[in-house]
Backbone as CSV, one residue per row, in Angstrom:
resi,resn,N_x,N_y,N_z,CA_x,CA_y,CA_z,C_x,C_y,C_z
1,MET,-20.234,19.039,19.759,-20.701,19.253,18.390,-21.461,18.022,17.936
2,SER,-22.675,18.197,17.376,-23.464,17.076,16.910,-22.860,16.506,15.639
3,ALA,-23.299,15.292,15.267,-22.791,14.673,14.040,-23.083,15.555,12.830
4,ARG,-24.286,16.150,12.769,-24.625,17.015,11.641,-23.715,18.243,11.593
5,HIS,-23.521,18.882,12.749,-22.672,20.073,12.776,-21.225,19.718,12.465
6,ARG,-20.766,18.550,12.977,-19.404,18.126,12.683,-19.228,17.917,11.184
7,TRP,-20.238,17.314,10.563,-20.149,17.057,9.128,-20.136,18.361,8.338
8,LEU,-20.949,19.347,8.760,-20.957,20.629,8.081,-19.589,21.302,8.192
9,ALA,-18.971,21.201,9.370,-17.650,21.786,9.561,-16.635,21.126,8.644
10,VAL,-16.695,19.788,8.558,-15.759,19.066,7.693,-15.987,19.429,6.237
11,ALA,-17.253,19.562,5.833,-17.554,19.919,4.454,-16.954,21.275,4.101
12,LEU,-17.036,22.221,5.042,-16.444,23.530,4.809,-14.930,23.440,4.710
13,VAL,-14.324,22.603,5.563,-12.873,22.424,5.528,-12.438,21.856,4.189
14,VAL,-13.141,20.822,3.716,-12.767,20.182,2.456,-12.922,21.160,1.304
15,ALA,-14.013,21.914,1.306,-14.218,22.895,0.245,-13.112,23.941,0.259
16,GLY,-12.753,24.417,1.464,-11.700,25.410,1.564,-10.349,24.873,1.163
17,ALA,-10.094,23.603,1.498,-8.790,23.014,1.205,-8.552,22.895,-0.282
18,ALA,-9.630,22.883,-1.086,-9.482,22.735,-2.527,-8.850,23.967,-3.164
19,CYS,-8.980,25.136,-2.482,-8.483,26.352,-3.112,-7.565,27.172,-2.217
20,ALA,-7.470,26.826,-0.934,-6.657,27.644,-0.037,-6.313,26.860,1.203
21,ASP,-5.519,27.474,2.072,-5.190,26.855,3.347,-6.445,26.736,4.197
22,ILE,-6.445,25.755,5.112,-7.588,25.560,5.991,-7.685,26.742,6.939
23,ALA,-8.858,27.357,6.982,-9.017,28.586,7.746,-9.380,28.299,9.191
24,SER,-8.954,29.152,10.082,-9.339,29.108,11.488,-10.772,29.632,11.591
25,PRO,-11.613,29.117,12.539,-11.270,28.237,13.642,-11.504,26.763,13.363
26,LEU,-11.889,26.393,12.117,-12.197,24.997,11.830,-10.976,24.106,11.994
27,ARG,-9.789,24.685,11.919,-8.562,23.910,12.107,-8.555,23.201,13.465
28,ASP,-9.204,23.751,14.455,-9.205,23.180,15.796,-10.059,21.925,15.915
29,ASP,-10.861,21.610,14.901,-11.773,20.476,14.978,-11.086,19.152,14.656
30,PHE,-9.864,19.195,14.167,-9.139,17.966,13.851,-7.649,18.230,14.009
31,TYR,-6.850,17.183,13.821,-5.410,17.326,14.019,-4.660,16.709,12.848
32,GLU,-3.363,16.916,12.827,-2.530,16.391,11.746,-2.518,14.873,11.776
33,TRP,-2.916,14.248,10.709,-2.999,12.787,10.639,-1.953,12.189,9.703
34,ARG,-1.337,12.997,8.866,-0.440,12.474,7.838,0.884,12.009,8.433
35,LEU,1.481,11.015,7.805,2.786,10.520,8.227,3.857,11.379,7.571
36,ILE,4.637,12.076,8.382,5.716,12.931,7.879,7.003,12.112,7.923
37,THR,7.605,11.911,6.771,8.761,11.018,6.675,9.786,11.613,5.710
38,PRO,11.085,11.267,5.836,12.063,11.749,4.864,11.618,11.438,3.439
39,ALA,11.770,12.385,2.559,11.254,12.260,1.205,11.907,11.115,0.443
40,ALA,11.115,10.484,-0.416,11.632,9.401,-1.251,12.720,9.910,-2.180
41,SER,12.667,11.183,-2.520,13.661,11.770,-3.415,15.006,11.969,-2.726
42,GLY,15.004,11.917,-1.382,16.225,12.128,-0.624,16.398,13.551,-0.138
43,THR,15.501,14.433,-0.558,15.568,15.836,-0.146,14.236,16.270,0.447
44,GLY,14.269,16.829,1.651,13.046,17.310,2.278,12.251,16.181,2.914
45,VAL,10.942,16.382,3.015,10.060,15.395,3.622,8.849,15.151,2.732
46,ASP,8.236,13.987,2.908,6.967,13.662,2.269,5.886,13.594,3.344
47,SER,4.682,14.047,3.006,3.523,13.937,3.887,2.594,12.888,3.293
48,LEU,2.528,11.732,3.943,1.794,10.603,3.383,0.400,10.525,3.979
49,SER,-0.602,10.416,3.117,-1.985,10.296,3.569,-2.632,9.075,2.922
50,PHE,-3.543,8.465,3.665,-4.148,7.203,3.207,-5.561,7.065,3.749
51,HIS,-6.457,6.528,2.920,-7.706,5.968,3.421,-8.117,4.815,2.525
52,TRP,-8.944,3.936,3.075,-9.392,2.780,2.309,-10.393,3.232,1.246
53,PRO,-10.131,2.917,-0.034,-11.081,3.302,-1.084,-12.347,2.446,-0.998
54,ARG,-13.423,2.955,-1.564,-14.704,2.253,-1.477,-14.650,0.861,-2.085
55,ASN,-13.816,0.671,-3.118,-13.762,-0.650,-3.744,-12.992,-1.671,-2.912
56,ARG,-12.431,-1.239,-1.758,-11.766,-2.172,-0.852,-12.595,-2.413,0.413
57,LEU,-13.793,-1.858,0.477,-14.648,-2.045,1.647,-15.585,-3.232,1.441
58,PRO,-15.906,-3.964,2.522,-15.347,-3.787,3.863,-13.912,-4.297,3.944
59,VAL,-13.094,-3.632,4.718,-11.719,-4.066,4.955,-11.757,-5.416,5.667
60,ARG,-10.973,-6.369,5.191,-10.977,-7.727,5.747,-9.948,-7.825,6.872
61,VAL,-10.401,-8.212,8.048,-9.556,-8.231,9.246,-9.506,-9.651,9.809
62,TRP,-8.292,-10.168,9.953,-8.107,-11.464,10.617,-7.614,-11.210,12.037
63,VAL,-8.177,-11.957,12.987,-7.913,-11.702,14.405,-7.427,-12.981,15.091
64,GLU,-6.304,-12.884,15.776,-5.808,-14.007,16.573,-6.707,-14.210,17.795
65,ASP,-6.914,-15.455,18.143,-7.764,-15.776,19.302,-6.920,-15.709,20.573
66,ALA,-6.650,-14.489,21.028,-5.827,-14.263,22.222,-6.068,-12.854,22.719
67,ALA,-5.738,-12.616,23.993,-5.745,-11.278,24.596,-7.060,-10.531,24.385
68,SER,-8.178,-11.256,24.415,-9.513,-10.666,24.243,-9.705,-10.010,22.880
69,LEU,-8.850,-10.314,21.901,-8.967,-9.696,20.588,-10.277,-10.044,19.878
70,PRO,-10.791,-11.302,19.975,-12.052,-11.601,19.289,-13.231,-10.768,19.773
71,VAL,-13.114,-10.200,20.967,-14.156,-9.301,21.475,-13.816,-7.850,21.160
72,ASN,-12.564,-7.468,21.372,-12.183,-6.061,21.263,-12.089,-5.564,19.828
73,VAL,-11.687,-6.422,18.892,-11.567,-5.955,17.509,-12.943,-5.650,16.903
74,PRO,-13.953,-6.531,17.015,-15.282,-6.136,16.515,-15.808,-4.870,17.176
75,ASN,-15.523,-4.698,18.463,-15.929,-3.474,19.144,-15.238,-2.251,18.536
76,ALA,-13.943,-2.386,18.246,-13.205,-1.277,17.641,-13.736,-0.957,16.247
77,ILE,-14.056,-2.003,15.476,-14.621,-1.786,14.139,-15.938,-1.023,14.240
78,ALA,-16.803,-1.451,15.144,-18.093,-0.780,15.314,-17.914,0.662,15.770
79,THR,-16.919,0.889,16.626,-16.662,2.243,17.121,-16.268,3.178,15.995
80,TRP,-15.327,2.749,15.148,-14.884,3.618,14.062,-15.909,3.687,12.942
81,ARG,-16.620,2.600,12.682,-17.689,2.646,11.678,-18.696,3.741,12.034
82,GLY,-18.966,3.864,13.330,-19.916,4.859,13.791,-19.411,6.288,13.689
83,ALA,-18.123,6.469,13.373,-17.578,7.817,13.225,-17.998,8.463,11.914
84,PHE,-18.468,7.663,10.984,-18.764,8.159,9.646,-20.266,8.216,9.411
85,LEU,-20.698,9.203,8.651,-22.122,9.407,8.415,-22.643,8.679,7.188
86,TYR,-21.759,8.359,6.246,-22.192,7.789,4.976,-21.465,6.498,4.617
87,GLY,-21.040,5.744,5.617,-20.418,4.446,5.361,-19.073,4.528,4.681
88,GLU,-18.325,5.610,4.939,-17.027,5.772,4.289,-16.029,4.705,4.710
89,PHE,-16.202,4.140,5.900,-15.319,3.063,6.363,-16.148,1.922,6.920
90,ASP,-15.731,0.701,6.594,-16.335,-0.489,7.173,-15.304,-1.605,7.146
91,ALA,-15.461,-2.585,8.007,-14.543,-3.720,8.073,-15.313,-4.946,8.523
92,THR,-14.772,-6.102,8.208,-15.401,-7.354,8.598,-14.332,-8.351,9.024
93,ILE,-14.679,-9.236,9.927,-13.742,-10.265,10.389,-13.751,-11.428,9.398
94,VAL,-12.565,-11.917,9.027,-12.442,-13.056,8.119,-11.676,-14.172,8.816
95,SER,-11.874,-15.386,8.346,-11.245,-16.554,8.978,-9.919,-16.940,8.345
96,ASP,-9.606,-16.398,7.176,-8.394,-16.761,6.443,-7.407,-15.592,6.479
97,SER,-6.312,-15.768,7.187,-5.349,-14.679,7.312,-4.660,-14.350,5.990
98,SER,-4.588,-15.319,5.068,-3.887,-15.087,3.806,-4.629,-14.111,2.902
99,SER,-5.909,-13.898,3.154,-6.684,-12.972,2.330,-7.013,-11.676,3.064
100,ALA,-6.428,-11.493,4.246,-6.778,-10.338,5.082,-6.048,-9.073,4.652
101,ASP,-6.731,-7.943,4.791,-6.115,-6.639,4.588,-5.397,-6.169,5.845
102,VAL,-5.920,-6.586,7.000,-5.349,-6.227,8.294,-5.248,-7.499,9.129
103,ILE,-4.101,-7.727,9.747,-3.898,-8.886,10.623,-3.644,-8.358,12.031
104,VAL,-4.402,-8.882,12.980,-4.300,-8.423,14.370,-3.812,-9.586,15.227
105,ARG,-2.700,-9.374,15.910,-2.127,-10.408,16.758,-1.858,-9.873,18.157
106,ALA,-1.769,-10.787,19.102,-1.375,-10.441,20.465,0.148,-10.459,20.556
107,GLY,0.713,-9.629,21.411,2.155,-9.609,21.611,2.826,-8.539,20.792
108,GLY,4.166,-8.592,20.732,4.948,-7.562,20.070,5.011,-7.714,18.577
109,ALA,5.593,-8.786,18.085,5.657,-9.113,16.660,6.334,-10.464,16.506
110,PRO,5.825,-11.522,17.153,6.520,-12.809,17.144,6.543,-13.451,15.763
111,GLY,7.748,-13.848,15.338,7.881,-14.600,14.104,7.641,-13.794,12.842
112,VAL,7.585,-12.467,12.924,7.342,-11.635,11.752,8.606,-10.862,11.418
113,GLU,9.070,-11.013,10.187,10.253,-10.268,9.760,9.880,-8.813,9.536
114,PHE,10.607,-7.906,10.162,10.291,-6.489,10.072,11.013,-5.904,8.869
115,SER,10.250,-5.552,7.848,10.816,-5.059,6.607,11.483,-3.704,6.814
116,ARG,12.537,-3.429,6.056,13.185,-2.121,6.136,12.257,-1.019,5.620
117,ARG,11.238,-1.405,4.846,10.297,-0.414,4.339,9.156,-0.150,5.310
118,SER,9.106,-0.923,6.382,7.996,-0.786,7.315,8.163,0.423,8.222
119,VAL,7.044,0.997,8.564,6.985,2.057,9.553,6.223,1.511,10.743
120,ARG,6.815,1.575,11.915,6.132,1.091,13.114,5.600,2.274,13.908
121,LEU,4.296,2.280,14.129,3.644,3.302,14.930,3.435,2.743,16.327
122,HIS,4.291,3.148,17.276,4.179,2.676,18.658,3.071,3.439,19.375
123,SER,2.386,2.735,20.248,1.273,3.361,20.954,1.083,2.726,22.314
124,ALA,0.392,3.457,23.182,-0.130,2.903,24.435,0.928,2.189,25.251
125,LEU,1.987,2.890,25.586,3.049,2.277,26.376,2.695,2.331,27.864
126,ALA,1.538,1.787,28.182,1.048,1.758,29.559,1.623,0.548,30.286
127,PRO,1.620,0.549,31.625,2.122,-0.624,32.356,1.335,-1.889,32.038
128,GLU,0.027,-1.731,31.749,-0.822,-2.906,31.547,-0.706,-3.504,30.147
129,CYS,-0.571,-2.650,29.125,-0.541,-3.173,27.760,0.120,-2.157,26.836
130,ALA,0.445,-2.603,25.645,1.045,-1.733,24.639,0.487,-2.123,23.282
131,GLY,0.692,-1.260,22.298,0.219,-1.548,20.956,1.193,-1.051,19.914
132,ALA,1.072,-1.588,18.711,1.889,-1.137,17.583,1.168,-1.489,16.297
133,THR,1.396,-0.687,15.276,0.857,-0.961,13.945,1.992,-0.817,12.948
134,ASP,2.159,-1.825,12.097,3.212,-1.822,11.089,2.622,-1.497,9.722
135,LEU,3.221,-0.517,9.042,2.821,-0.112,7.703,3.977,-0.409,6.760
136,ASP,3.772,-1.258,5.769,4.814,-1.589,4.798,4.633,-0.676,3.589
137,ILE,5.375,0.413,3.566,5.219,1.453,2.555,6.321,1.319,1.507
138,SER,5.951,1.436,0.242,6.910,1.276,-0.850,7.981,2.364,-0.796
139,ASP,9.107,2.082,-1.435,10.233,3.013,-1.407,9.884,4.375,-2.008
140,ASP,8.954,4.396,-2.962,8.580,5.670,-3.579,7.429,6.354,-2.857
141,HIS,6.987,5.776,-1.743,5.967,6.360,-0.876,4.601,6.522,-1.547
142,THR,4.286,5.633,-2.507,2.994,5.721,-3.182,2.079,4.540,-2.867
143,GLN,2.630,3.487,-2.262,1.847,2.271,-2.040,1.978,1.783,-0.602
144,LEU,0.871,1.273,-0.081,0.854,0.569,1.202,0.673,-0.908,0.895
145,ARG,1.717,-1.678,1.145,1.646,-3.115,0.875,0.873,-3.799,2.004
146,LEU,-0.152,-4.515,1.620,-0.982,-5.220,2.596,-0.420,-6.608,2.869
147,PRO,-0.710,-7.148,4.082,-1.617,-6.608,5.086,-0.950,-5.601,6.015
148,VAL,-1.768,-4.699,6.548,-1.371,-3.905,7.705,-1.345,-4.842,8.899
149,ARG,-0.350,-4.701,9.763,-0.235,-5.598,10.925,-0.387,-4.803,12.221
150,MET,-1.368,-5.210,13.014,-1.616,-4.602,14.318,-1.201,-5.575,15.409
151,TYR,-0.615,-5.039,16.485,-0.210,-5.860,17.629,-0.747,-5.246,18.912
152,ILE,-1.391,-6.061,19.705,-1.891,-5.651,21.017,-1.184,-6.531,22.036
153,ASP,-0.376,-5.923,22.885,0.521,-6.680,23.757,0.125,-6.512,25.227
154,PRO,-0.498,-7.546,25.835,-0.786,-7.477,27.281,0.495,-7.684,28.067
155,ARG,1.024,-6.631,28.636,2.332,-6.681,29.268,2.265,-6.977,30.762
156,SER,1.066,-7.060,31.318,0.933,-7.224,32.759,0.317,-8.585,33.084
157,ASP,0.154,-8.836,34.371,-0.531,-10.026,34.852,-1.902,-10.113,34.182
158,PRO,-2.276,-11.285,33.622,-3.578,-11.388,32.945,-4.761,-11.090,33.855
159,ASN,-4.533,-11.115,35.149,-5.604,-10.807,36.096,-5.557,-9.366,36.606
160,ALA,-4.679,-8.555,36.049,-4.561,-7.167,36.488,-5.889,-6.441,36.278
161,ALA,-6.282,-5.649,37.264,-7.601,-5.014,37.238,-7.775,-4.071,36.050
162,ASP,-6.719,-3.371,35.658,-6.838,-2.371,34.602,-6.560,-2.926,33.208
163,LEU,-6.223,-4.216,33.107,-5.858,-4.777,31.809,-7.017,-4.769,30.805
164,PRO,-8.233,-5.207,31.158,-9.323,-5.216,30.154,-9.563,-3.851,29.529
165,ALA,-9.597,-2.803,30.345,-9.828,-1.466,29.808,-8.684,-1.033,28.906
166,CYS,-7.448,-1.360,29.291,-6.289,-1.004,28.485,-6.331,-1.701,27.132
167,LEU,-6.670,-2.977,27.116,-6.747,-3.724,25.858,-7.829,-3.159,24.953
168,THR,-8.956,-2.775,25.534,-10.067,-2.245,24.745,-9.687,-0.941,24.062
169,LEU,-9.153,0.013,24.822,-8.858,1.320,24.232,-7.653,1.246,23.307
170,THR,-6.701,0.351,23.611,-5.535,0.212,22.742,-5.928,-0.382,21.401
171,THR,-6.876,-1.315,21.395,-7.342,-1.897,20.135,-8.041,-0.846,19.288
172,ILE,-8.869,-0.002,19.902,-9.512,1.089,19.162,-8.457,2.025,18.584
173,HIS,-7.454,2.353,19.393,-6.375,3.244,18.956,-5.643,2.666,17.746
174,GLU,-5.251,1.397,17.833,-4.482,0.802,16.735,-5.312,0.693,15.462
175,LEU,-6.600,0.407,15.586,-7.438,0.379,14.390,-7.553,1.775,13.784
176,GLY,-7.487,2.810,14.633,-7.434,4.171,14.109,-6.239,4.383,13.197
177,HIS,-5.087,3.815,13.571,-3.920,3.875,12.684,-4.194,3.123,11.390
178,ALA,-4.799,1.931,11.496,-5.026,1.092,10.322,-5.992,1.734,9.336
179,LEU,-6.900,2.589,9.816,-7.848,3.208,8.892,-7.332,4.510,8.297
180,GLY,-6.168,4.990,8.771,-5.555,6.133,8.109,-5.067,7.255,8.992
181,ILE,-5.271,7.182,10.304,-4.725,8.216,11.198,-3.290,7.802,11.526
182,TRP,-2.365,8.307,10.749,-0.985,7.832,10.803,-0.088,8.677,11.696
183,GLN,-0.681,9.588,12.443,0.096,10.372,13.389,-0.699,10.493,14.680
184,HIS,-0.002,10.573,15.792,-0.674,10.690,17.074,-1.164,12.113,17.329
185,SER,-2.279,12.201,18.023,-2.757,13.485,18.503,-1.888,13.941,19.671
186,ALA,-1.810,15.242,19.871,-1.051,15.797,20.992,-1.915,16.009,22.230
187,GLN,-3.217,15.719,22.129,-4.123,15.978,23.249,-4.520,14.677,23.944
188,THR,-4.426,14.669,25.260,-4.716,13.458,26.038,-6.182,13.058,25.972
189,THR,-7.057,13.974,25.594,-8.483,13.659,25.528,-8.857,12.905,24.261
190,ASP,-7.913,12.720,23.343,-8.170,12.002,22.094,-7.723,10.548,22.214
191,ILE,-8.488,9.628,21.636,-8.114,8.211,21.656,-6.812,7.988,20.879
192,MET,-6.476,8.901,19.944,-5.261,8.757,19.158,-4.063,9.467,19.781
193,PHE,-4.167,9.887,21.034,-3.000,10.325,21.793,-2.029,9.151,21.890
194,GLY,-0.728,9.426,21.934,0.270,8.368,21.872,0.158,7.325,22.958
195,ASP,-0.224,7.742,24.147,-0.450,6.809,25.249,-1.894,7.017,25.708
196,PRO,-2.856,6.448,24.972,-4.259,6.828,25.153,-4.820,6.460,26.522
197,VAL,-5.671,7.334,27.014,-6.405,7.088,28.245,-7.903,7.248,28.016
198,ALA,-8.286,7.882,26.900,-9.703,8.048,26.570,-10.312,6.699,26.230
199,ALA,-11.553,6.501,26.639,-12.223,5.219,26.419,-12.806,5.101,25.021
200,ALA,-12.952,6.224,24.318,-13.579,6.213,22.998,-13.074,7.406,22.200
201,PRO,-13.244,7.397,20.885,-12.825,8.546,20.077,-13.530,9.828,20.501
202,SER,-12.775,10.908,20.551,-13.312,12.229,20.874,-13.914,12.852,19.620
203,GLU,-14.512,14.034,19.782,-15.011,14.768,18.624,-13.871,15.106,17.668
204,ARG,-12.688,15.397,18.202,-11.530,15.673,17.339,-11.106,14.432,16.576
205,ASP,-11.121,13.274,17.235,-10.813,12.025,16.535,-11.796,11.780,15.395
206,LEU,-13.082,11.972,15.681,-14.109,11.726,14.675,-13.995,12.731,13.534
207,GLY,-13.748,14.001,13.883,-13.573,15.007,12.845,-12.367,14.717,11.968
208,THR,-11.281,14.258,12.574,-10.077,13.909,11.819,-10.350,12.763,10.858
209,ALA,-11.037,11.716,11.345,-11.361,10.575,10.489,-12.210,11.004,9.301
210,GLU,-13.173,11.888,9.529,-14.031,12.350,8.440,-13.233,13.139,7.404
211,VAL,-12.331,14.007,7.866,-11.509,14.778,6.935,-10.672,13.840,6.071
212,ILE,-10.054,12.836,6.681,-9.209,11.891,5.950,-9.971,11.268,4.794
213,TYR,-11.219,10.877,5.047,-11.984,10.135,4.041,-12.683,11.041,3.033
214,HIS,-12.449,12.357,3.126,-12.998,13.269,2.128,-11.923,14.102,1.446
215,LEU,-10.682,13.699,1.613,-9.584,14.293,0.873,-8.879,13.188,0.087
216,THR,-8.272,13.552,-1.031,-7.624,12.566,-1.887,-6.308,12.104,-1.277
217,PRO,-6.126,10.784,-1.029,-4.869,10.295,-0.443,-3.765,10.229,-1.508
218,ASN,-2.520,10.134,-1.062,-1.422,9.945,-2.002,-0.743,8.593,-1.840
219,VAL,-1.316,7.729,-0.995,-0.839,6.349,-0.833,-2.026,5.427,-1.083
220,GLU,-1.829,4.390,-1.901,-2.905,3.446,-2.204,-2.554,2.059,-1.710
221,PRO,-3.570,1.249,-1.314,-3.306,-0.108,-0.837,-3.052,-1.069,-1.999
222,ILE,-2.093,-1.964,-1.804,-1.736,-2.960,-2.818,-1.733,-4.349,-2.197
223,GLY,-2.450,-5.319,-2.812,-2.510,-6.692,-2.310,-3.657,-6.836,-1.331
224,PRO,-3.823,-7.993,-0.670,-2.971,-9.186,-0.857,-3.359,-9.912,-2.138
């Protein structure tokens, strides 16, 4: 599907969603992205959705100088920026971590206290590397406390042949979580599959990202 056709499909989905359930076959163009979690009220579940509002763009990203992150994070930003037709998402690298919206580090989570309000999205449990994204969500499920924390963990020998490719695709995957895809795809051909093998976002990944940024979220970013 071309970018124009994908956008037309998304436009139809958004229009339909305003008054009714999403109709088939357009449902097949994207997947469930919302975070399904026990309800803040204590009964049932909440479906949490998020995207960066225009007044927070470009998203400020601080990157640790390790595990090829200074190369892979700008690549991931460019990859996801290219998923949108009208600049709905953008990010920039910053030098001051205290002002960052997203902090990207190598490893698991060294020296970081894991809040009871945090949700950890595990990803890419490959032999070569792994990833995780931490979301600090308020108790009432209405706010995302910044910064979002991404971790890219090279778990193998630094000279392992498959490590560079694993780090590259895992960084793209984790940034997908940071921009609002809070659930894994069930299809192996999508970069947002739980243990990704795709080298780049699929048409379903791109369609999902577009839908997210054209529907009203129920979680807003707060801070730093």
